C-alpha positions in Angstrom: 76.6 110.8 86.3 77.8 114.0 84.7 79.8 115.1 87.7 81.7 111.8 87.7 82.8 112.3 84.1 84.1 115.8 85.0 85.9 114.3 88.0 87.6 111.7 85.8 88.5 114.3 83.2 90.2 116.5 85.8 92.1 113.4 87.0 93.2 112.6 83.4 94.4 116.1 82.9 96.5 115.9 86.0 97.7 112.5 84.8 98.7 113.9 81.4 100.7 116.6 83.1 102.7 113.9 85.0 103.1 111.7 81.8 104.3 114.7 79.7 106.9 115.5 82.4 108.1 111.9 82.5 108.3 111.8 78.7 110.2 115.1 78.6 112.7 113.9 81.3 113.4 110.8 79.1 113.4 112.7 75.8 110.6 110.4 74.5 108.9 111.2 71.3 105.8 109.1 72.0 104.0 107.4 74.9 103.0 103.8 74.1 101.0 103.0 77.3 100.1 104.3 80.7 99.3 102.0 83.6 97.2 103.4 86.4 96.4 101.5 89.6 93.0 102.4 91.1 91.9 101.4 94.6 88.3 100.2 95.0 87.6 103.0 97.4 89.3 105.8 95.4 86.0 107.1 94.0 87.4 106.8 90.4 85.3 104.8 87.9 87.7 103.0 85.5 85.3 103.1 82.6 84.7 106.8 83.0 88.5 107.3 83.4 89.0 105.5 80.1 86.5 107.8 78.4 88.0 110.9 79.8 91.5 109.7 78.8 90.6 109.8 75.1 89.8 113.5 75.5 92.7 114.4 77.8 95.4 112.8 75.6 94.5 114.7 72.5 97.3 116.9 71.2 99.8 115.4 73.7 102.8 113.1 73.4 100.4 110.4 74.6 97.8 111.0 71.8 98.0 107.3 70.7 98.8 105.8 74.1 96.8 102.9 75.6 95.5 103.4 79.1 95.8 100.3 81.2 93.9 100.2 84.5 94.6 97.8 87.4 92.2 97.5 90.3 93.8 97.4 93.7 91.9 95.5 96.5 91.0 96.8 99.9 93.5 95.7 102.6 93.3 96.2 106.3 95.6 95.8 109.2 94.0 94.3 112.3 94.7 96.3 115.5 94.1 93.1 117.6 96.1 90.4 115.9 98.3 92.5 113.5 97.3 90.5 110.4 97.1 92.2 107.0 94.2 90.9 105.0 91.9 91.8 102.1 88.4 93.1 103.0 85.3 94.3 101.3 84.1 97.9 101.0 81.2 97.6 103.5 82.9 95.0 105.8 86.4 96.1 106.9 86.9 93.1 109.2 90.1 91.2 109.9 90.3 88.1 107.7 92.2 86.2 110.3 90.4 86.9 113.7 87.3 88.6 112.5 87.8 91.7 114.6 86.3 95.0 113.5 89.2 97.2 114.8 91.1 97.5 111.6 93.1 100.2 109.9 92.7 100.7 106.1 96.1 100.2 104.5 95.2 99.9 100.8 92.2 100.6 98.5 92.0 104.4 98.3 95.0 104.8 95.9 95.1 106.3 92.4 98.7 105.7 91.2 100.6 106.3 88.0 102.3 102.9 88.0 104.2 103.0 84.7 104.7 104.8 81.5 106.0 103.0 78.4 107.9 105.4 76.2 109.3 105.4 72.7 112.5 107.4 72.0 113.8 109.4 69.1 
């Protein structure tokens, strides 16, 4: 479990670099909230990310910011019928025709979705 916490901490440190850049571009004095979208297959554990966030935000413009995580579902595109449907991690089948020949189109993301800022 320790390596996961280190993994999430390094992700949070990279996230804080992005957030501080956004805050500087907009001349913000404070970050109110940060919304991150996490795909089910991303390998990021939301609870561990939240714990790491409290460490990574210390001493930054986001020191008091709230971290909001949104889970993104797994979506596949069927190579047979062309449908785009949700799927489960161990069953990437087309939700329309049931075919197994699918392409993963969503579920591995880790995205900085939004940053709520406070100005001068």
